N, C-alpha and C positions, 0 to 999 in steps of 0.2 A: 334517773327515774323513767322506769319501762312501764308505759301504760298503752302498750300496742293493743289493738283490737284485731282478732282475726277476720278477714273479709271473704265474703262468698267468691269462689274462683270464677263463677260465671258473670256476676253483674257487679262485683265490687263493693257490695252493700255489707256492713258490718254483721257477721253471722249472728251474734248475739241479739242484735235488735231485730234481725229478721225473723229470728225465733219467738220473740216476745212482742213484736208489733204487728197487728192484725189490721190491714187496711179493709174496711166493711164497704160494701156496696151502697151504703147511705151517706158515704163522704165522711165518716168518722173513722179513728183508729182507736182500737182498745188494745191497751197493754196489760198483759199478764206478768208479775214478778215471780220470784223464787217461791214464794208461798201461795201461788195461784190467786192472787188477790188481783182484781181487775180495776184497771184505771182507765178512764177516756182520756187521750192525750192529744196535744196539738203542737205543730211547730209556729212560733210566733216570730215575726221578723224583730230582730234588735231594733229597740227604740219605738216600736209600735205602742206597747201599752204604757211606757213611760211617757212618750208624746201624748197620748189620750189622757192621761191622769194629770199631766202638766196643763194641758189646755183647759182640763176640767177645774183644777185648781185655781186659775187664773180667772176663769168665768165665774166661779163660785166666790172668789175673793178669799180664799181661806186655803192653808195647807191640808193636803189629805193623805201625806206619806204615812202618818202613824196610823191611820185607819187602814191602809193596805197592809202595813207590817202586822198589825192586830190579826187580821183575816188569815195571813199567811202561816201564823203560828201552827194552826191545827194541821196544815198540810205538812209542816215539817216533823210534827208529832207522828203522823201517818207514815212517813217516810222513815222515822227512827224505828218504827216499830219491826221493820224488816231487815235492818242493819246489824252489824257486830256491835255496835254502840249500845244496843239494847241491854246488853248483858252486865253494862256498868250499874243499871239500877239495882243489883243484887248486892252491891258492895255498900257498907256503911258509908254515910254521907260525911266523910272528913277525909283529910289528904293523906292519912296513912294507909287507908284502904282503897283509895282511888288515886294511885301515882300518876304523874303526868304522862309516863311513857304509856300508859293503858289507853288514855285519852288520844295520844299521838297515833297509837297503832290502830286504834278504832278508826280515826279519821282517815288515815292511810288506806284502810280497808275498803272505804267507800269512795275514795277519790276516782277511782276509774269510772265508778257509775255517774258521779257529778259531772266529770270531765265529758263523757260519752253523751250526756244530755245537753251538751253546749253551755255549760254554766261556768266554766273557768276550772281552775285547778285550786283546790282547797287545802289547807295546812293549818296546823296549830301552832301559834306561837307562844303560848302559855297556858296552864290549866293548874289550877288549885282545888281539889276536891272539896265540895261544901262551901266554896267561896267565890271563885271567878274564872273566867275563860277568855282567851283572846283567840279570834280565829281571823284567818287571811283568805281572800280569793284573789289569784293572779287572773288576767284578763276577765274580769267580773262583767256581768250583765244583769240588767233589771234589779238595781239596787234593793228597793222594797220588798221584792220577792226573796232575794238572798238573805237580807237581814231577817225577814220574817221566819223563813224556814229554819234558819240557824237559831233563832230564839226559841223555835218550837221544839227542836231536837235538844239543846240545852236545858229547858225546862223538864223535859221528859227524863232526862239522865238524872238531873238533880232533884227532881220531885218537888218542884216549886211553881208559883206563877208570879207575874209581875216582876219579872227580870229588870234590874236597872241597866240600861244599855246606852252606849254611843257608837257611831259609826263614822267614818270618814276615809277619804283617799290617802294613800301613802305610796308615793312613786308610783302611780298607776295601779295599785293595789287596792281592794277594798278591805278595811281592817274593821272588825266589829269586837268592841269590848264589852264583856257581860259579866255582872256580878249579882250575888244574892240581894234582894231587897232587904233594908233595915227592919222593916215590919212586914209580918205576912200579909199577902195580898189574896184576895178571893178571885178564883179564875172565872172568865166570862161564862155564862149559861151554855151548856151545849146545844140549846136551841138556836144560838147565834152562831156558834162555830162548829158546824156538822159539815160533812161531805157528801155531796149527793150520790146516790146509787147509780150505778153504770147500768144502761139497758141498751146492750148491743142491738142495733136494728139492722134492717135490710132495704135496699133502695134500688133505684134504676141503674146504678153503674156497674160497669165490668171492667176489669184491669187485665191487661196483658202482663203476666207474671214470669219472674224468674223461675226456670225449672230447678235450680239449685236450693233457694232459699224462699221462695213463694213471695217475696217482696214485688209490688208492682215496679216494672222496669223503669216506667217514669219517675218513680220516687228514688230509684237508684240512680238515675241520671241527673235527677235535680240536686239531691244532699250530699255535699262532702263532710266527712267527719275528720277533723285534725284532734285526735284524742290528746296528742302530747301537749297542745296548748289549750284543750277544753273548748274548742270552737268548731260550730257547725256553719258551713257556708252554702247558700242557695247559688247553684251554678248559674241558674237564669237570670237571677238579679244582681249577682255579686255581693249580696248583703248577707250579714250574719243573722242565723236564727238559733233559737233555743228551744228545746222540748219541755213543755210544762204540762201539768195535770188540768184538764177542763174544769175540775172540782176546784182547783185554785183560783180561776178565774171568776167561778161562780161565787166562791166565798168572798172573794174582794168586792163584787158588785153588791152582794146581799148586805155586808158590812157597810157599805156606803150608803145603801138604802136605810138600813137601821139607823144610822146615825143622822143622815141628812133628810129622810122622806122620800117618798115615792117620786116625788117632783124631780128629782134628780135625774131620772131616765131621760127627761127632755134635753138638758144640756149634754148628757152623756151621749146620746143619739147625734147630736150636732157635732160634738168635738170628734167622734169617730168617723163620721163623715168626712170632715175636713182633713184629719189624718190619713183616711184612705184616698182621697182625691190627690193628695201630694204624691202618695205612692204610685198611682195609676199614671199620673202624668209623667213620671220618671222612669217608668217601667214597661209600660204598654202602649199600644196604639189603639184608643178607644173607637177609632173610626174604622178599623179593620173589619171584614166580613166575618170573621171568626172571633171577634172579641169576647162576646158572652160565653162561647164555648171554652176558651182559654182561661177566662176569668174565673168561672164558676168550678172548672177543674182544679185550677190552683188551690181553691178553697179546699177541695176534696183531699188533694194530696198532703195537705197540711192539718187535716183532720178537723176543719171547721164545720163540715156538714156539706150536703148536696140536695138541691131541691127534689121533693118528690114530684112536683109539677112546676112549671116556668111557662107562663102565658103572657105573650105581648098582643095587646089589642089597642090600636090606635096610639095616643100617648100615655099608656099606661102599662106597668108590668105587674102581674099577679104571681107571687111566689107562695107555695106551700111547702114546708121543710118540717121533717119529724123529728130531728135530734141534732138541732143547730147547737154549736158550742155556747152561743147566747143569743137568743132571739133579737134583742135590741142592737147588739153589735153587729150580728149578721145583716140585719135590715138596712142598718147604716151603710155597710159595705156595699150593698146593692144599690142603695140610694146614690152613694158617691159615683159608682159606675154609670148609673143613669144620667147623671149631670155632666159627667165627663163625655159621654157619647152623645147627648142631645144638645149641650150647652145651654140648657134651661135649668132653673130651680125647681127642685123637687119637693114634694110633699108626701107622707105617709098616712095611710089608714089602715088600721088593724082589725081583721075579722077575729082573730084569736091570738094571743101571745101567752105560749105555754112553752116551757122547756123542752117538752117532747112532741109538741104539735103546735106550729105557728102558722099562720097565714096573713099576709099583708099585701097591700098594693101600693107602688110607688107611681105617682103621676105629675104631671106638670102643675106647679102651683100657679094659682090664678094670679093674674097681675092685678 
């Protein structure tokens, strides 16, 4: 199986992603696909989102994987709209006009894209048009996202909603069994499952860029792409990362809020803070003079955003950010760093909390 990606001769970054990924001066990354559709993307550390949602599930006392999977369906639908798989929708929905070989060839055609984004290696175990499909991920990552995306693609191909599904691990692979529902199911309202628009912005950052592919040299030094295994490794931390759409994160959190109410943002903030503190304590020296510069730059390299202003005064830090991947999660990461650097508990106050313009202050929690 040849999934080789041509790399830039000067910096070693995959040429394809150097062409489509635009690191912006506001700390975001805008990706442009073959149809010139824009997506705001991010690199997420393996286990970070799973750890966040596992902690939240424990705190809430209820499983939330089904909510995350439902939210990811729409992302899968959007992905499907720009792949060879989309042509299957024109075939009548039965096994005679939708042979298994067509589905398998379609999946093979998108395998390099999925692998290049760090999501493992996909293959089709079984397909029967108008009835069922079985998908397999080798070296899987973030199960809920993979399952949700796959369901979205399958429902788009089959023109259905409410797919009956199961998933589990088999010899280290993630296997997803999907079949048509016995009775038709109405799709969720588009007012719940929509993807936010991309608003490319500008900010105070500047990067030293590769003259060959325009990728920031720090990004080229940081991320190692193993396309044959579908794995991206962060050389600085030694941890696996994956590329995802920010709209995907937003969809999951919006669905959580729709199901559980706005109050879920409080435990969400606390869970992200604890997950981030564990990362900092194993990967960075919070007492180093350049800690904050390196910490905030690591956000920008991964497309999480970068403060328009960052002010420290006494025991508090005030941050204004215009285009954070998610204001609540970004603020929790800052609070985690504050607690690691000061060894005191933090509290947060919000001046504004908006996807495109937020301001908050992290300060010492009163005893």
